[in-house]
C-alpha positions as CSV (number, residue, x, y, z in Angstrom):
1,M,-0.1,-0.2,0.1
2,L,1.2,3.6,-0.9
3,Q,0.3,6.6,0.9
4,I,0.3,9.9,-1.2
5,E,0.2,13.1,1.0
6,G,-0.5,16.7,0.1
7,I,-3.0,16.3,-2.9
8,K,-4.8,19.7,-3.1
9,L,-8.0,20.6,-4.7
10,A,-9.6,24.0,-5.1
11,L,-13.2,24.5,-3.6
12,D,-15.2,23.9,-6.5
13,Q,-12.9,21.0,-8.1
14,D,-14.6,17.7,-7.9
15,E,-13.1,14.7,-5.8
16,G,-13.2,12.5,-9.1
17,L,-9.9,14.4,-10.0
18,L,-8.2,12.8,-7.1
19,R,-7.5,9.6,-8.9
20,R,-5.6,11.6,-12.1
21,K,-3.7,13.5,-9.5
22,A,-2.8,10.3,-7.8
23,A,-1.6,8.5,-10.9
24,A,0.3,11.6,-11.9
25,E,2.2,11.7,-8.6
26,L,3.0,8.0,-9.0
27,G,3.9,8.4,-12.7
28,V,1.6,5.5,-13.6
29,P,-1.4,5.2,-15.8
30,E,-4.8,6.0,-14.0
31,A,-6.0,2.4,-14.8
32,A,-2.9,1.0,-12.7
33,L,-4.5,2.3,-9.4
34,R,-6.1,-0.4,-7.1
35,D,-7.6,0.0,-3.8
36,F,-7.9,3.6,-4.1
37,R,-9.3,5.6,-1.3
38,I,-9.5,9.0,0.6
39,F,-7.5,8.3,4.0
40,R,-7.7,11.9,5.3
41,R,-9.1,15.2,4.1
42,A,-8.3,18.7,5.7
43,V,-9.1,22.2,5.0
44,D,-5.9,24.5,4.5
45,A,-6.8,28.2,4.8
46,R,-3.3,29.5,5.2
47,E,-3.1,30.8,1.6
48,G,-6.4,30.8,0.0
49,V,-8.7,27.9,0.9
50,R,-8.3,24.6,-0.4
51,F,-8.9,20.9,0.4
52,V,-5.8,18.7,1.2
53,Y,-6.0,15.0,0.8
54,T,-4.0,11.9,1.9
55,L,-4.7,9.1,-0.3
56,R,-3.9,5.4,-0.1
57,V,-3.6,3.2,-3.2
58,S,-2.5,-0.3,-4.5
59,V,-0.4,-0.7,-7.6
60,Q,1.4,-3.5,-9.0
61,D,5.1,-3.7,-8.4
62,E,5.0,-1.0,-5.6
63,G,8.8,-1.2,-5.3
64,R,9.5,-0.3,-8.8
65,V,6.9,2.5,-8.7
66,L,8.6,3.9,-5.4
67,R,12.0,3.9,-7.1
68,R,10.9,5.6,-10.1
69,C,8.5,8.2,-8.3
70,K,10.0,11.6,-7.8
71,S,7.4,12.9,-5.3
72,R,8.3,13.5,-1.8
73,G,4.7,12.9,-0.7
74,V,4.6,9.4,-1.6
75,S,5.7,6.6,0.8
76,P,5.0,2.9,1.8
77,V,2.6,2.3,4.5
78,E,1.5,-1.0,6.2
79,E,-1.9,-1.2,7.5
80,T,-2.0,-3.3,10.7
81,P,-5.7,-3.1,12.0
82,Y,-6.2,-3.5,15.6
83,R,-7.1,-7.0,17.0
84,L,-8.8,-7.9,20.2
85,P,-6.9,-10.4,22.4
86,G,-8.1,-13.9,22.2
87,P,-11.2,-15.3,24.1
88,V,-11.4,-16.1,27.7
89,S,-13.9,-18.1,29.7
90,A,-16.2,-15.9,31.6
91,P,-14.7,-15.7,35.0
92,V,-16.3,-15.8,38.4
93,P,-16.7,-13.3,40.0
94,A,-17.1,-11.2,36.8
95,P,-14.9,-8.3,35.9
96,V,-16.5,-4.9,36.8
97,V,-16.3,-1.7,34.9
98,V,-17.2,1.4,36.8
99,G,-18.5,4.1,34.4
100,A,-20.1,4.3,31.0
101,G,-18.2,6.9,29.6
102,P,-15.9,6.5,26.4
103,G,-13.4,4.6,28.5
104,G,-15.7,2.4,30.4
105,L,-17.9,1.5,27.3
106,F,-14.9,0.4,25.2
107,C,-13.3,-1.2,28.0
108,A,-16.7,-3.2,28.5
109,L,-16.9,-3.8,24.7
110,A,-13.6,-5.6,24.5
111,L,-14.1,-7.6,27.6
112,A,-17.6,-8.7,26.3
113,R,-16.5,-9.5,22.8
114,C,-13.7,-11.7,24.4
115,G,-16.4,-13.4,26.4
116,A,-15.7,-12.2,30.0
117,R,-19.2,-11.2,30.3
118,P,-18.4,-8.0,32.4
119,I,-20.6,-5.9,34.7
120,L,-20.9,-2.3,33.9
121,L,-22.0,0.1,36.7
122,E,-22.9,3.6,35.8
123,R,-24.3,6.0,38.4
124,G,-26.4,7.8,36.0
125,W,-28.9,6.8,33.6
126,N,-29.5,5.7,30.2
127,V,-29.1,8.2,27.4
128,E,-32.8,8.3,26.8
129,R,-33.8,9.4,30.4
130,R,-30.6,11.3,30.8
131,R,-31.6,13.5,27.8
132,R,-34.9,14.4,29.4
133,D,-33.1,15.3,32.7
134,V,-30.5,17.4,31.1
135,E,-33.0,19.2,29.1
136,R,-35.3,19.8,32.1
137,F,-32.3,21.2,33.9
138,W,-31.5,23.6,31.1
139,D,-35.1,24.8,30.9
140,T,-35.7,25.1,34.5
141,G,-32.3,24.9,36.5
142,A,-33.7,21.7,38.3
143,L,-30.3,19.5,38.7
144,D,-30.6,15.8,39.1
145,P,-27.2,15.2,40.9
146,A,-27.2,11.4,39.3
147,S,-28.4,12.4,35.8
148,N,-26.8,15.5,34.3
149,V,-24.2,16.5,31.6
150,Q,-21.5,14.9,33.7
151,F,-23.1,11.3,34.8
152,G,-24.9,8.9,32.7
153,E,-24.6,6.8,29.5
154,G,-21.9,8.1,27.4
155,G,-20.4,10.3,30.0
156,A,-19.7,14.0,29.6
157,G,-19.0,13.6,25.8
158,A,-22.7,12.6,25.2
159,F,-23.5,16.5,25.6
160,S,-20.4,17.8,23.7
161,D,-19.4,18.6,20.1
162,G,-18.0,15.0,19.9
163,K,-14.8,15.8,18.7
164,L,-12.7,12.6,17.7
165,N,-9.3,14.2,17.0
166,T,-6.4,13.5,19.4
167,G,-2.8,14.4,19.5
168,T,-1.7,10.9,20.0
169,R,-1.5,8.3,17.6
170,D,-2.7,4.7,18.3
171,M,-3.8,1.7,16.3
172,R,-6.8,1.5,18.3
173,H,-8.2,4.7,17.1
174,R,-9.4,3.2,13.7
175,F,-10.9,0.5,15.5
176,I,-12.9,2.8,17.6
177,L,-13.9,5.0,14.6
178,E,-14.9,2.2,12.7
179,T,-17.2,0.7,15.7
180,L,-18.7,4.2,16.0
181,V,-19.7,4.1,12.4
182,R,-21.1,0.4,12.7
183,H,-23.3,2.0,15.4
184,G,-24.6,4.8,13.4
185,A,-22.0,7.7,13.4
186,P,-21.6,9.4,10.1
187,E,-18.8,7.6,7.7
188,S,-17.0,11.0,7.4
189,I,-15.3,10.5,10.8
190,L,-13.2,8.0,9.0
191,R,-11.5,10.4,6.7
192,E,-12.0,14.0,8.0
193,A,-8.7,15.2,9.8
194,K,-10.5,16.8,12.5
195,P,-13.8,14.2,12.9
196,H,-16.7,15.0,15.0
197,V,-20.0,13.2,15.8
198,G,-22.0,15.9,17.3
199,T,-24.2,15.2,20.3
200,D,-27.1,14.2,18.2
201,Y,-25.3,11.4,16.6
202,L,-23.7,10.4,19.8
203,Q,-26.7,10.0,21.6
204,S,-28.4,7.8,19.2
205,L,-25.3,5.4,18.7
206,L,-25.2,5.1,22.2
207,V,-28.5,2.8,22.1
208,S,-27.0,0.9,19.5
209,L,-23.7,0.2,21.4
210,R,-25.5,-0.7,24.5
211,R,-27.6,-3.4,22.5
212,E,-24.5,-5.0,21.2
213,L,-23.1,-5.1,25.0
214,E,-26.3,-6.6,26.1
215,A,-26.3,-9.3,23.2
216,L,-22.7,-10.3,24.3
217,G,-23.6,-10.9,27.9
218,C,-22.7,-7.4,29.5
219,D,-24.7,-6.9,32.6
220,I,-25.3,-3.0,32.3
221,R,-26.8,-1.6,35.8
222,F,-27.9,2.0,35.4
223,G,-28.5,4.1,38.8
224,H,-25.6,2.0,40.3
225,R,-22.7,4.2,42.2
226,L,-19.6,2.8,43.6
227,A,-19.7,3.5,47.2
228,G,-16.6,1.5,48.6
229,L,-14.0,-1.1,48.2
230,E,-13.5,-4.3,50.1
231,L,-9.8,-5.3,50.1
232,R,-7.7,-8.1,51.7
233,E,-4.1,-7.9,51.7
234,G,-3.8,-5.2,49.1
235,R,-6.1,-6.8,46.6
236,M,-9.8,-6.1,45.5
237,T,-12.3,-8.5,46.7
238,A,-15.5,-6.7,46.5
239,L,-17.2,-3.5,45.8
240,A,-19.9,-1.6,47.9
241,V,-22.4,-0.5,45.4
242,E,-25.5,1.8,46.1
243,G,-28.3,1.0,43.6
244,P,-32.0,1.7,43.3
245,E,-32.8,-1.0,46.2
246,G,-30.0,0.3,48.6
247,M,-26.4,-0.7,49.2
248,F,-25.2,-4.1,48.3
249,R,-21.9,-6.2,48.2
250,L,-20.6,-6.9,44.7
251,P,-17.7,-9.5,44.7
252,A,-14.9,-8.5,42.4
253,E,-11.2,-9.4,41.6
254,H,-10.7,-6.9,38.8
255,A,-12.6,-3.5,39.0
256,V,-11.9,-1.0,36.2
257,L,-12.5,2.7,37.4
258,A,-13.5,4.6,34.4
259,L,-14.9,7.3,36.3
260,G,-14.7,10.5,34.4
261,N,-13.4,13.6,36.0
262,S,-16.3,14.6,38.0
263,A,-16.6,11.8,40.4
264,R,-15.4,13.8,43.1
265,D,-17.1,11.6,45.9
266,T,-15.6,8.6,44.5
267,F,-12.3,10.3,44.5
268,Q,-12.8,11.1,48.3
269,M,-13.9,7.4,48.7
270,L,-10.8,6.0,47.1
271,H,-8.7,8.3,49.0
272,A,-10.2,7.1,52.4
273,A,-9.9,3.5,51.3
274,G,-6.0,4.1,50.9
275,V,-5.8,4.0,47.1
276,P,-2.8,6.2,46.1
277,L,-3.9,9.3,44.2
278,E,-1.8,12.4,43.3
279,P,-2.7,16.0,42.3
280,K,-1.8,17.0,38.7
281,P,-2.1,20.2,36.7
282,L,-5.2,21.2,34.7
283,A,-6.7,24.4,33.2
284,V,-9.8,26.5,34.0
285,G,-11.3,29.6,32.7
286,V,-14.6,30.7,30.5
287,R,-16.1,30.0,27.5
288,I,-15.9,32.6,24.9
289,E,-18.7,33.0,22.4
290,H,-18.7,34.8,18.9
291,R,-20.9,34.9,15.8
292,Q,-20.2,31.9,13.7
293,A,-20.4,34.1,10.6
294,D,-17.3,36.2,12.1
295,I,-15.2,33.2,12.8
296,D,-15.9,31.8,9.2
297,L,-14.7,35.4,7.8
298,A,-11.6,35.3,9.8
299,Q,-10.5,31.9,9.0
300,Y,-11.8,31.6,5.1
301,K,-11.9,35.3,4.3
302,R,-13.7,36.0,1.0
303,W,-14.4,32.2,0.7
304,A,-16.6,32.4,3.8
305,G,-20.1,31.0,3.3
306,H,-19.1,28.7,0.4
307,P,-21.2,25.6,0.5
308,R,-18.5,22.9,0.7
309,L,-16.8,24.5,3.7
310,P,-17.5,23.3,7.1
311,A,-18.3,25.9,10.1
312,A,-14.9,27.2,10.8
313,S,-13.0,26.5,14.1
314,Y,-9.7,27.8,15.7
315,K,-7.1,26.4,17.8
316,L,-5.2,29.0,19.7
317,S,-2.5,29.4,22.5
318,C,-0.1,31.6,23.9
319,H,2.5,31.8,26.5
320,L,2.5,34.8,29.0
321,E,5.4,36.6,30.7
322,S,4.1,35.4,34.0
323,G,4.9,31.8,32.7
324,R,1.0,30.9,32.3
325,G,-0.2,29.2,29.4
326,V,-3.6,30.4,27.8
327,F,-5.2,28.3,25.0
328,S,-8.5,27.4,23.5
329,F,-10.2,24.2,24.5
330,C,-13.0,22.2,22.9
331,V,-14.1,24.7,20.4
332,C,-17.6,24.1,19.1
333,P,-18.7,25.7,15.8
334,G,-22.3,26.5,15.3
335,G,-22.7,25.3,19.0
336,Q,-23.9,26.5,22.4
337,V,-22.6,27.0,25.8
338,V,-24.4,24.5,28.1
339,A,-24.9,24.2,31.9
340,A,-22.6,21.3,33.0
341,A,-23.0,21.3,36.6
342,S,-23.2,17.9,38.6
343,E,-23.3,19.3,42.2
344,A,-25.7,21.7,44.0
345,D,-25.1,25.5,44.3
346,R,-22.1,25.3,41.8
347,V,-22.0,26.5,38.3
348,V,-20.1,24.9,35.6
349,T,-20.0,25.5,31.7
350,N,-19.2,23.6,28.7
351,G,-19.8,23.6,24.9
352,M,-21.8,21.4,22.6
353,S,-23.0,21.3,19.1
354,L,-24.8,19.2,16.7
355,Y,-23.3,17.1,13.8
356,A,-24.3,19.9,11.3
357,R,-22.8,22.5,13.5
358,D,-25.4,25.2,12.1
359,G,-26.0,27.3,15.2
360,V,-25.5,31.2,15.0
361,N,-22.6,31.1,17.4
362,C,-19.3,29.6,17.8
363,N,-17.8,28.9,21.2
364,G,-14.9,27.6,22.9
365,G,-13.1,27.3,26.1
366,L,-10.5,30.0,26.9
367,L,-8.6,28.3,29.7
368,V,-5.4,29.2,31.9
369,G,-3.0,26.5,33.0
370,V,-2.8,25.8,36.7
371,T,-0.7,23.7,38.8
372,P,-1.1,22.1,42.3
373,A,0.8,25.2,43.6
374,D,-2.2,27.2,42.8
375,F,-4.4,24.8,44.7
376,P,-5.4,25.7,48.4
377,G,-3.9,23.4,50.9
378,E,-1.9,20.2,50.0
379,G,-2.8,16.5,49.0
380,P,-4.5,14.9,46.2
381,L,-7.7,16.4,46.6
382,A,-6.7,20.1,46.6
383,G,-7.5,20.4,43.1
384,V,-10.9,19.4,43.5
385,A,-11.2,22.0,46.3
386,F,-10.0,24.4,43.9
387,Q,-12.5,23.6,41.1
388,R,-15.2,23.8,43.8
389,A,-14.3,27.2,45.2
390,L,-14.4,28.7,41.6
391,E,-17.9,26.9,40.8
392,E,-19.4,28.4,44.2
393,R,-18.0,31.8,43.3
394,A,-19.9,31.6,39.8
395,W,-22.9,30.3,41.5
396,S,-23.0,33.3,43.9
397,A,-22.4,35.9,40.9
398,G,-25.1,34.2,38.8
399,G,-27.7,34.6,41.5
400,G,-28.8,31.2,41.8
401,G,-30.7,28.7,39.6
402,F,-27.7,27.8,37.7
403,R,-27.5,31.1,35.9
404,A,-24.0,31.9,34.8
405,P,-22.0,35.1,35.2
406,A,-21.2,36.7,31.9
407,Q,-19.3,39.7,30.3
408,R,-18.8,41.3,27.0
409,V,-14.8,41.2,26.0
410,E,-14.8,45.2,25.7
411,D,-16.2,45.5,29.4
412,F,-13.9,42.7,30.7
413,L,-10.7,44.5,29.2
414,L,-11.9,47.8,30.6
415,R,-12.7,46.4,33.9
416,R,-16.4,47.7,33.8
417,P,-19.5,45.5,34.6
418,S,-21.7,44.5,31.6
419,T,-25.4,45.4,31.7
420,G,-26.3,43.2,28.8
421,P,-25.4,41.7,25.4
422,G,-24.1,43.4,22.1
423,G,-24.3,41.9,18.8
424,V,-23.5,38.3,20.3
425,L,-26.5,36.9,22.1
426,P,-25.4,34.2,24.8
427,T,-26.6,30.6,24.0
428,Y,-26.3,29.4,27.8
429,R,-29.3,27.9,29.3
430,P,-30.7,28.5,32.0
431,G,-29.6,32.0,31.4
432,V,-26.7,34.5,32.3
433,K,-26.3,37.3,34.7
434,W,-24.3,40.1,33.4
435,C,-21.7,41.3,35.7
436,S,-17.8,42.0,36.1
437,L,-15.9,38.8,36.0
438,W,-13.0,40.5,37.8
439,E,-15.3,40.4,40.8
440,V,-15.9,36.6,40.4
441,L,-12.7,34.8,39.3
442,P,-9.2,35.1,40.8
443,D,-7.2,37.9,40.1
444,F,-4.3,36.0,38.5
445,L,-7.0,34.2,36.4
446,C,-8.4,37.5,35.0
447,R,-5.1,39.2,34.5
448,S,-4.1,36.1,32.4
449,L,-7.3,36.2,30.2
450,A,-6.9,40.1,29.9
451,E,-3.2,39.7,28.7
452,A,-4.0,36.8,26.3
453,L,-7.0,38.1,24.5
454,P,-5.2,40.9,22.5
455,V,-2.7,38.4,21.8
456,L,-4.9,35.7,20.4
457,D,-6.8,38.4,18.5
458,R,-3.8,39.0,16.2
459,K,-3.8,35.3,15.3
460,V,-7.7,35.2,14.7
461,R,-8.9,38.5,13.7
462,G,-12.0,39.3,15.7
463,Y,-11.4,37.0,18.8
464,A,-11.1,39.9,20.9
465,H,-14.3,41.5,19.6
466,P,-15.8,44.0,21.8
467,D,-19.2,42.1,21.6
468,A,-17.7,38.6,22.3
469,V,-19.2,37.1,25.5
470,L,-17.4,35.5,28.1
471,T,-19.5,33.1,30.3
472,A,-18.0,31.7,33.6
473,V,-16.7,29.2,34.7
474,E,-15.3,26.3,33.0
475,T,-13.5,23.9,35.3
476,R,-14.0,20.5,34.1
477,S,-11.6,20.5,31.2
478,S,-9.5,17.6,32.8
479,C,-9.1,15.9,36.1
480,P,-7.2,17.6,39.0
481,L,-5.6,14.3,40.1
482,R,-4.3,11.1,38.6
483,I,-4.7,7.5,39.9
484,P,-1.2,6.0,39.7
485,R,-1.0,2.7,37.7
486,D,2.0,0.3,37.0
487,A,3.1,-0.7,33.5
488,G,0.5,-3.4,33.3
489,G,-2.4,-1.1,34.1
490,Q,-3.0,-1.8,37.7
491,S,-3.0,0.5,41.0
492,A,-1.1,-0.3,43.9
493,V,-4.2,-2.1,44.9
494,R,-4.2,-5.3,42.9
495,G,-7.1,-6.0,40.8
496,L,-8.2,-2.1,40.7
497,W,-7.5,-0.7,37.1
498,P,-7.5,3.1,36.8
499,C,-8.7,4.0,33.1
500,G,-9.6,6.9,31.0
501,E,-9.9,10.6,31.8
502,G,-11.1,10.6,35.5
503,A,-7.7,8.6,36.2
504,G,-5.7,11.0,34.7
505,Y,-4.8,9.0,31.3
506,A,-6.7,10.7,28.6
507,G,-8.2,14.1,27.4
508,G,-11.1,13.4,25.3
509,I,-13.4,10.9,23.6
510,L,-11.0,8.9,21.3
511,S,-8.1,8.9,23.8
512,A,-10.5,7.8,26.7
513,A,-12.0,5.1,24.6
514,A,-8.3,4.0,23.5
515,D,-7.4,3.9,27.1
516,G,-10.4,1.9,27.7
517,L,-9.4,-0.9,25.2
518,R,-5.8,-0.7,26.5
519,T,-7.2,-1.3,30.2
520,A,-9.4,-4.3,28.9
521,E,-6.2,-5.8,27.4
522,G,-4.6,-5.8,30.8
523,V,-7.6,-7.4,32.5
524,L,-7.9,-10.2,29.8
525,A,-4.0,-10.7,30.2
526,A,-4.4,-11.2,33.9
527,L,-7.2,-13.4,33.6
528,E,-5.3,-15.4,30.8
529,Q,-2.5,-15.8,33.7
530,K,-5.0,-17.0,36.1
531,G,-6.3,-19.6,33.5
532,E,-9.4,-18.1,32.4
533,T,-9.1,-19.3,28.9
534,P,-11.3,-21.7,27.2
């Protein structure tokens, strides 16, 4: 197989030209191309706007073609699809996966496909009930602490943009994308350089994925919260689980902790049980909201509005003289800012968009890096206390009812309170309260944002537009702690397998799902060592 990179098409050129261009790059007749496919497509808006393709093709006598080919964009590539480990006999007791976010779902899927018949515990509810609970919360401000944007089937990613790009390379990624497509995700995610599913597709494919898990013998239990651990000589023996009928003991020699980054009560329980935890850096800040048409114009210039172009996004960062890093995070073109709280009297924001990304506004996190040195006190839970303090201040400034404090960028830079919106109308539900964020957020955070905004405006014109809206506070970009694990994937407590974003080992849907597969591989290897093979 040969890979051809850097093939470009103008916006109005048909993709049917790609075969001809590929043949020209290789110096062979077009008829000589076999197994031709588009591997990746990206939009290049640096000089004009073009589509840039990576192609994969087969030709006869590839070695000879490579020797004669003068293009630097051509290279041999070996496709090695990800394979699940071999089958095992269903062990007794069954392995338990705690959490039905991307990490937990793909861990459970791998275990189930290999015959381990796992139990999947999720403190929240299935996506159908969860969707109703979240919509009611956004409409009324009535929070269900067990069923919200953070907790429930699909994890926090079920109410997001559904971005599937990651900065890491892993052979598991293709397997994950193909699995999502098989369960209803659009096929475009297999070739776009920045694939996304959108919350609408994510929520529907979760139902299909659940049906496969159940058909494979996975015992899925919604409304079940991990409440405690039973250990003997440093090893897992059972879990204390709180379900709809009350507390019960669940025997477990292998338990995967795919908790998500908002399972604060579970982190406290683990700490009290003696499971090693350690603080780690994170980032906090606000959601910044622009008109999508303005971002399109800034990125695409005179080509903005072209029917073949997707809603424009951006990725920005800068390093301040103070040593702080400020960067964009989880940008949602054509999306909305959403209430993402999971605890009473605390305001949290996040971003969400549908697959079409056809909303009026574009929003993204504007975050400042913080380290454990910024946390109040010491210890592994100090980062949680830091997050909670910010969320409580945002609640007070919003006036209750989960309204969020907000300010226009112009007013923020001038340090004057906002009294209402300008040309950008905030999309946050249940609603915002206009104020001065300088009275809400820590001084170092505001100073960092104020210093960064003009710098970032030079990178994307209009980023610091006077009417852009800052909505506070975004605190859940990552987990403030890590659950250490060894090279095999286990905690110091044997049989306990930290996994995904809530354990500090992932940062998004794709990387969390990949870590779920990696953790399942470790569990299956441990079962094989114990003799749980057919």
